[in-house]
Structure formats: structure tokens, C-alpha cells
C-alpha positions as CSV (number, residue, x, y, z in Angstrom):
1,X,-56.7,207.0,14.6
2,X,-54.2,208.0,11.9
3,X,-51.6,208.8,14.6
4,X,-51.5,205.1,15.5
5,X,-48.2,203.5,14.8
6,X,-48.3,201.2,11.8
7,X,-48.0,197.5,12.5
8,X,-45.5,196.2,9.9
9,X,-46.3,192.6,10.7
10,X,-50.1,192.9,10.1
11,X,-52.2,192.7,6.9
12,X,-55.9,193.6,6.8
13,X,-57.9,191.4,4.4
14,X,-61.0,192.9,2.9
15,X,-63.5,190.4,1.5
16,X,-65.5,190.5,-1.8
17,X,-69.2,190.2,-2.2
18,X,-69.3,186.4,-2.1
19,X,-68.6,186.5,1.7
20,X,-71.9,188.1,2.6
21,X,-75.0,186.3,4.0
22,X,-78.4,187.4,5.3
23,X,-78.5,189.5,8.5
24,X,-74.6,189.6,8.6
25,X,-74.7,193.0,10.3
26,X,-76.6,192.0,13.4
27,X,-73.5,190.9,15.3
28,X,-71.9,194.3,14.5
29,X,-74.9,196.6,15.1
30,X,-73.6,197.3,18.7
31,X,-70.3,198.8,17.3
32,X,-69.5,202.4,18.1
33,X,-68.9,202.8,14.3
34,X,-72.3,201.5,13.1
35,X,-73.2,205.1,12.2
36,X,-71.0,204.6,9.1
37,X,-73.8,202.5,7.7
38,X,-76.1,205.5,7.7
39,X,-73.6,207.7,6.0
40,X,-72.9,205.1,3.4
41,X,-76.6,204.7,2.7
42,X,-76.9,208.4,2.0
43,X,-74.0,208.4,-0.4
44,X,-75.0,205.2,-2.2
45,X,-78.8,205.9,-2.3
46,X,-79.5,202.5,-0.8
47,X,-80.7,201.4,2.7
48,X,-77.6,199.6,3.7
49,X,-78.9,199.1,7.3
50,X,-81.8,197.1,5.9
51,X,-79.5,195.0,3.8
52,X,-77.3,194.2,6.7
53,X,-80.0,193.6,9.3
54,X,-83.1,192.5,7.6
55,X,-82.5,191.2,4.1
56,X,-82.4,187.4,3.6
57,X,-79.8,185.3,1.9
58,X,-81.5,185.5,-1.5
59,X,-81.9,189.3,-1.5
60,X,-78.6,190.3,-0.1
61,X,-76.5,188.3,-2.6
62,X,-77.7,190.4,-5.5
63,X,-74.7,192.0,-7.1
64,X,-76.1,195.5,-6.9
65,X,-76.8,195.1,-3.1
66,X,-74.1,192.7,-1.8
67,X,-71.2,195.0,-2.8
68,X,-72.3,198.1,-0.8
69,X,-73.4,196.0,2.2
70,X,-70.1,194.2,2.3
71,X,-68.2,197.4,2.0
72,X,-70.1,199.0,4.9
73,X,-69.6,196.0,7.2
74,X,-65.9,195.7,6.4
75,X,-65.3,199.3,7.4
76,X,-67.2,199.0,10.6
77,X,-64.9,196.1,11.5
78,X,-61.8,198.0,10.4
79,X,-62.5,201.0,12.7
80,X,-63.2,198.5,15.5
81,X,-59.6,197.2,14.9
82,X,-58.2,200.7,15.0
83,X,-60.0,201.2,18.4
84,X,-58.1,198.1,19.6
85,X,-54.9,199.9,18.7
86,X,-54.0,197.9,15.6
87,X,-53.3,199.8,12.4
88,X,-51.9,197.5,9.7
89,X,-49.2,198.5,7.3
90,X,-50.6,196.3,4.6
91,X,-54.1,196.2,3.1
92,X,-55.3,193.5,0.6
93,X,-58.8,193.3,-0.8
94,X,-60.4,190.7,-3.0
95,X,-62.3,192.3,-5.9
96,X,-64.9,194.6,-4.2
97,X,-62.6,194.5,-1.2
98,X,-60.1,196.8,-2.9
99,X,-62.6,199.7,-2.6
100,X,-62.9,198.9,1.1
101,X,-59.2,198.8,1.5
102,X,-58.8,202.1,-0.3
103,X,-61.2,203.9,2.0
104,X,-59.6,202.3,5.0
105,X,-56.2,203.6,3.9
106,X,-57.5,207.1,3.4
107,X,-56.6,207.2,-0.3
108,X,-60.3,207.3,-1.1
109,X,-63.0,209.1,0.9
110,X,-65.9,207.2,2.4
111,X,-68.5,209.1,0.3
112,X,-66.6,208.6,-2.9
113,X,-66.1,205.0,-2.1
114,X,-69.8,204.4,-1.5
115,X,-70.8,206.2,-4.6
116,X,-68.3,204.2,-6.7
117,X,-69.6,200.9,-5.4
118,X,-73.2,201.9,-6.0
119,X,-72.3,202.6,-9.6
120,X,-70.1,199.5,-9.9
121,X,-72.7,197.1,-8.5
122,X,-75.5,198.4,-10.6
123,X,-73.4,198.4,-13.8
124,X,-72.1,194.9,-13.1
125,X,-75.6,193.6,-12.5
126,X,-76.8,195.2,-15.8
127,X,-73.8,193.8,-17.8
128,X,-74.4,190.4,-16.3
129,X,-78.1,190.4,-17.3
130,X,-77.1,191.3,-20.8
131,X,-74.4,188.7,-21.2
132,X,-76.1,185.8,-19.4
133,X,-72.8,184.4,-18.1
134,X,-71.7,182.7,-14.9
135,X,-68.6,181.3,-13.1
136,X,-67.1,177.9,-12.3
137,X,-64.5,177.0,-9.7
138,X,-61.8,174.6,-10.8
139,X,-59.6,172.6,-8.4
140,X,-56.7,170.3,-8.6
141,X,-55.2,171.4,-11.9
142,X,-51.6,171.9,-12.9
143,X,-49.9,174.3,-15.3
144,X,-51.0,172.2,-18.2
145,X,-54.6,172.4,-17.1
146,X,-54.5,176.2,-17.0
147,X,-53.0,176.3,-20.5
148,X,-55.8,174.0,-21.8
149,X,-58.3,176.7,-20.8
150,X,-56.8,179.2,-23.1
151,X,-58.0,177.2,-26.1
152,X,-61.6,177.3,-25.0
153,X,-63.9,179.9,-26.6
154,X,-66.0,182.2,-24.4
155,X,-64.2,181.2,-21.1
156,X,-61.7,183.4,-19.2
157,X,-59.7,183.0,-16.0
158,X,-61.4,185.3,-13.5
159,X,-59.8,184.6,-10.1
160,X,-56.4,182.9,-9.3
161,X,-57.1,182.1,-5.6
162,X,-54.3,179.6,-5.0
163,X,-52.1,177.0,-6.5
164,X,-54.3,174.8,-8.7
165,X,-57.4,176.7,-7.6
166,X,-58.9,179.1,-10.0
167,X,-62.3,180.5,-11.0
168,X,-63.3,181.0,-14.6
169,X,-66.0,183.2,-16.1
170,X,-67.8,182.6,-19.4
171,X,-71.1,182.2,-21.2
172,X,-73.4,179.6,-19.8
173,X,-73.1,177.4,-22.9
174,X,-69.3,177.4,-22.7
175,X,-69.3,176.7,-18.9
176,X,-71.8,173.8,-19.3
177,X,-69.3,172.2,-21.7
178,X,-66.4,172.8,-19.3
179,X,-68.4,171.2,-16.4
180,X,-68.8,168.1,-18.6
181,X,-65.2,168.0,-19.9
182,X,-63.1,169.4,-17.0
183,X,-61.3,166.1,-16.3
184,X,-60.2,165.7,-19.8
185,X,-58.6,169.2,-19.5
186,X,-56.7,168.2,-16.4
187,X,-59.0,169.5,-13.5
188,X,-59.9,167.1,-10.7
189,X,-63.1,169.0,-9.8
190,X,-65.4,171.7,-11.3
191,X,-68.1,173.4,-9.4
192,X,-70.7,175.9,-10.8
193,X,-70.9,179.0,-8.6
194,X,-74.2,180.6,-7.5
195,X,-73.2,184.1,-8.7
196,X,-75.0,186.9,-10.5
197,X,-72.8,186.9,-13.7
198,X,-69.5,186.4,-15.4
199,X,-67.3,188.8,-13.5
200,X,-63.6,189.8,-14.1
201,X,-63.7,189.0,-17.8
202,X,-64.5,190.9,-21.1
203,X,-68.2,190.4,-20.6
204,X,-68.0,193.2,-18.0
205,X,-66.9,195.7,-20.6
206,X,-70.1,197.8,-20.3
207,X,-69.7,198.0,-16.5
208,X,-66.1,199.1,-16.9
209,X,-67.2,202.1,-19.1
210,X,-69.7,203.1,-16.4
211,X,-67.2,202.8,-13.6
212,X,-64.6,204.8,-15.6
213,X,-67.0,207.7,-15.8
214,X,-67.6,207.6,-12.1
215,X,-63.8,207.4,-11.4
216,X,-63.3,210.6,-13.3
217,X,-64.9,212.7,-10.5
218,X,-63.1,211.1,-7.6
219,X,-60.8,213.0,-5.2
220,X,-57.7,211.0,-4.2
221,X,-55.6,211.6,-1.1
222,X,-52.4,210.1,0.3
223,X,-51.6,207.2,2.6
224,X,-48.7,205.8,4.5
225,X,-50.1,202.3,4.2
226,X,-49.4,199.8,1.4
227,X,-52.1,198.3,-0.7
228,X,-51.6,195.2,-2.9
229,X,-53.5,195.3,-6.1
230,X,-55.6,192.5,-7.6
231,X,-54.7,193.2,-11.2
232,X,-50.9,192.8,-11.0
233,X,-50.3,191.4,-7.5
234,X,-48.0,194.4,-6.8
235,X,-47.8,196.9,-4.0
236,X,-49.1,200.4,-4.7
237,X,-49.0,203.5,-2.5
238,X,-49.8,206.2,-5.1
239,X,-53.3,207.5,-5.8
240,X,-52.2,208.0,-9.4
241,X,-52.3,204.3,-10.0
242,X,-55.7,203.4,-8.6
243,X,-58.2,204.7,-11.1
244,X,-56.6,202.5,-13.8
245,X,-56.2,199.5,-11.4
246,X,-59.9,199.7,-10.4
247,X,-61.0,200.0,-14.0
248,X,-58.9,197.1,-15.2
249,X,-60.0,194.9,-12.3
250,X,-63.5,194.6,-13.8
251,X,-62.4,192.8,-16.9
252,X,-59.1,191.3,-15.7
253,X,-58.4,188.3,-13.4
254,X,-58.1,188.8,-9.7
255,X,-54.5,187.7,-9.0
256,X,-55.1,186.9,-5.3
257,X,-52.4,184.2,-5.2
258,X,-49.8,186.7,-6.5
259,X,-51.0,189.5,-4.2
260,X,-50.8,187.3,-1.1
261,X,-47.3,186.1,-2.1
262,X,-46.3,189.8,-2.5
263,X,-46.6,190.4,1.2
264,X,-43.2,190.4,2.9
265,X,-42.2,187.5,5.1
266,X,-42.3,189.8,8.1
267,X,-46.1,189.9,7.8
268,X,-47.0,187.3,10.3
269,X,-50.6,188.2,11.2
270,X,-53.7,188.6,9.0
271,X,-56.9,190.1,10.2
272,X,-59.9,189.6,7.9
273,X,-62.6,192.2,8.0
274,X,-66.2,191.2,8.4
275,X,-67.9,189.3,6.9
276,X,-64.9,187.2,7.6
277,X,-63.8,183.7,6.8
278,X,-63.3,183.2,3.1
279,X,-60.0,185.1,2.6
280,X,-58.6,183.5,5.8
281,X,-59.2,180.1,4.2
282,X,-57.6,181.1,1.0
283,X,-54.5,182.8,2.4
284,X,-53.7,179.9,4.8
285,X,-53.3,177.7,1.8
286,X,-50.9,180.1,0.1
287,X,-48.4,181.0,2.8
288,X,-47.9,180.6,6.5
289,X,-49.0,183.1,9.1
290,X,-48.3,182.9,12.8
291,X,-51.8,184.2,13.5
292,X,-55.0,184.6,11.4
293,X,-57.9,186.4,12.9
294,X,-61.4,186.3,11.3
295,X,-63.9,187.7,13.9
296,X,-67.6,187.2,13.9
297,X,-68.3,189.9,16.4
298,X,-66.6,193.1,17.8
299,X,-66.0,191.4,21.1
300,X,-64.3,188.5,19.3
301,X,-62.1,190.9,17.4
302,X,-61.0,192.7,20.6
303,X,-60.3,189.3,22.3
304,X,-58.2,187.9,19.4
305,X,-56.2,191.1,18.8
């Protein structure tokens, strides 16, 4: 597949763990690339096939399980896209999705990627349990509203998903206060998220240390594709950058707005990997695309491409 000509007008979007629901893999089990799931299971030490086919919504959203299941399903979808003759020049992942994008690009091997995600998911779940934090989505704020957050203790910006649309992480007590007072701070709406912890903030420091140790044994390769990083919203093609970027991502905000705006104007098509939908919704509010594809099945992907 690597001899496919790169499509300079296409970006592949790789979702994070919040996109996954129960039995999300059933629509993709017929894929010729479903065998990737077994290989990922062996590398991660988890039954990913069970997670994608049998686990219910409550079980599969656990941080230590959702990440590896989402990673596997996204890659099955990506190789289906290659089968259709489309190999995108640009790759953009959201949080966990960066690992999927790195494997898709060839910078990171499949087995190393699965092993890293198993470590990351487990470490993040442990850090979340110790910190007892959570996340809140804020909508309808201006620059002044963002600045007001900086004065709050135990709250950090975690995701910048669009203009006036961010997610913050923090301790439960601090977030309860924010939910009560968000209008006074300049936010039209605040919604508590059903997540497993306070991600992308300093409370993930212990998980960052665990991931750093795992990153130390990774073999990096080369790629002719361009990846846009969450941490700085910039394009990176060198493997030398990515250990630090992946480490920083755990305790730094996901700059998805900046990363999407970093795509050249000539990128007119986005294809979101399964489980698709969330990132298509975010990107369409950031910049125009002539086409946005977010398939639910392999057949739908083939038809829309």
C-alpha cells in the first residue's frame, strides 16, 4: 500500500476514546483487515475483539479499555481506505488518535503502538483514580471567558476544540464550582462530561512518567506523510519529535482548533476513521471542506470515497 500516490487534498482524522460505544466493531468485522485486531490483542495483552464485538457501553468506555479498542478499529478502517486507493498526505488524531495516526503513517510499528496504548490507558486510569478529577465542556465563551479560567484553582484547559468551545479538567470540587458559576465567568453553557478522569492536565503527571518509560524502548521509522500534533498544532514529519510530543500531550491541552487550522487550504476532503462522527462535527465548525466522510461500515467508506 505504501506505493500508493499520496493524496495532497485529503486528511485522515483519527478519533479519541470518547467516540467509542458498545459493539462498535460489529459493522467492521467483515473487513479483510479484521485480523489486525488479533495482533493488537496479543501486543496489548487484552482481548480487543471482545471489546469491539461484545462489551457494552458501560464496559467499553473505561479508559484502560476504550483506548486500545478505538486504536484497533481506526486502523481497520484506515487500511480499508488504502484498499480503496486513497492514501492521505495529512494525518490528524485527537488525543489517543495521535497513536493511531503514527501507526498509520509507518512512523510507529503496530506492535509498539498497541503496547504503548496499553501502558497509557492503564496509567491514565490509575492516575484518574488517585486524583478523583473529571472534565467539563464549556460553550459560547469569548477570549475574556478563557482568561477568567486562568484565575481558578485546580482547573486547567484540556481541549481547545473550536472557537468558543473548550473542555477543562480539574478536581471534582473545583468543577462543581465552575458548573455553578460559569455564566459569571462568561460562558453560555457548561456540561459535565461522563469521563473516567481529568485528562490532559497536571493531574496526569504519574501517567506521563509511566508512558515515558515505555516510549524509551520504541523503535521509530520514517514516513512521507505529514502529521499535525495536538500539543503545538504544528506539522511534524520527524520521528525525533514524537516521543516528546506524546509525553507532553498527557499533561498539556489538545490544541485541536490550531491543528485543524494548520492544514493547508488545498486539503478539501476529510475522512474520519471509525468510530467516526465526532471529529467530523468538530472540524466542520472550524474550516470548510468540500467533502467530509465519516463512514459507519466498510461498504459506506468504499461508496463515499
